[in-house]
C-alpha positions, 0 to 999 in steps of 0.5 A, spaced: 906 451 510 911 452 504 915 458 503 911 460 497 904 460 500 907 464 506 909 469 502 902 472 500 900 472 507 906 476 509 905 481 503 897 482 505 899 483 512 904 488 510 899 492 505 894 492 511 900 495 516 902 500 510 894 502 509 893 503 517 900 507 517 898 511 511 891 513 514 895 515 521 900 519 517 894 523 514 890 524 520 896 526 523 898 531 518 890 533 518 890 534 525 897 538 525 894 543 519 887 544 523 892 546 530 896 551 525 890 554 522 886 555 529 892 558 532 893 562 526 886 564 526 887 566 534 893 570 533 890 574 527 883 575 532 888 577 537 891 582 533 885 585 530 882 586 537 889 589 539 888 594 533 881 595 535 883 597 542 888 601 540 883 605 535 878 606 540 883 609 545 886 613 540 879 616 538 877 617 545 883 621 546 882 625 540 875 626 543 877 628 550 882 633 547 877 636 542 872 637 548 878 640 552 879 645 547 872 647 546 872 648 554 878 652 553 875 656 547 869 658 551 872 660 557 877 664 553 871 667 550 868 669 556 874 671 559 875 665 564 881 663 567 882 656 569 888 658 574 882 663 577 877 657 577 882 653 581 885 658 586 878 661 587 875 654 588 880 652 593 878 658 597 870 657 597 871 650 599 875 652 605 869 658 606 864 652 606 868 647 611 869 653 616 862 655 615 858 648 616 863 644 620 861 645 628 859 641 634 858 646 639 856 653 641 863 655 642 865 652 635 859 655 632 862 662 634 869 660 633 867 658 626 863 665 625 870 669 628 874 665 623 869 667 617 871 674 619 878 673 620 880 669 614 875 672 609 874 679 611 867 678 613 863 683 617 857 683 622 854 687 617 854 682 612 847 679 610 850 672 611 852 673 618 846 676 620 841 672 617 844 665 614 849 664 620 847 669 626 850 669 633 848 663 637 843 664 642 846 663 650 844 665 657 850 667 661 851 666 669 854 670 674 861 668 673 860 670 665 859 662 663 855 661 657 850 656 656 849 655 648 842 653 645 846 649 640 849 645 646 842 645 649 839 641 643 845 638 641 846 640 634 852 638 630 853 640 623 858 637 617 859 639 610 858 633 605 863 631 600 864 634 593 860 641 594 858 644 587 862 650 585 860 654 578 862 661 576 856 664 574 859 671 572 865 674 570 866 682 570 873 685 570 877 680 574 871 679 579 868 672 579 861 671 582 860 663 584 854 659 585 856 654 591 851 648 592 853 645 599 850 638 602 849 639 609 848 634 615 845 637 621 844 632 627 842 632 634 845 628 640 840 631 645 837 624 646 844 622 650 843 629 653 836 629 655 833 623 658 826 626 657 827 626 649 827 618 646 829 620 639 835 623 635 834 627 629 838 627 623 837 633 617 840 633 610 840 640 608 842 643 601 844 650 601 845 655 595 850 660 596 853 666 592 859 669 593 864 674 589 872 673 589 876 679 586 883 678 583 886 679 589 882 673 592 878 678 597 871 674 598 865 679 598 857 679 597 857 672 600 849 670 601 845 664 601 838 661 600 835 657 606 837 650 606 832 645 604 831 638 605 829 632 609 829 630 616 829 623 619 827 621 626 830 615 629 828 612 636 
């Protein structure tokens, strides 16, 4: 092959290589632009999402603040003090815990005494006469008491989060309604071999109690507890 005939061949190959190279460059540029565009769009979407989250958080904060202000305005109009609700609520929670947490005749009587000593209740109170009366018992010649509560193996426990709401406010005297869930169980099955079943009763008790500005509890009353009883063998 002569030098003159080889020259066109080399020129043709060079043109093809340049065409391939140009195509590759174009594709690379297109890919780079696409990646840059996708990254830019993704960043823009992320920024928009962050802005939306900020706005939602801000709106939720405003709504919460408005609701709290509305509650505060209502309570102020009714003459209700937040501090009183807090301190009275703690006192009532303590009262409920004492009244409904016991596991023997002796601890039941101790709970009644605690209600009298800590909260100023007396035996003439309706609550201690009808709702939580003295436990029945037999006493032997040595003065030892055998409580009915122990005979049937009764135990009482206060449920979580009793509901406490103020229902009346008069000159610093607050009256509350308290709704308490109580679980009463009997372990007589383990004490009395003749009994083949244990009992769990879930009761809901509604109590009313008055607390004055000095924290003195009075007018404690309650409605009979209601609920279901479950038997397990």
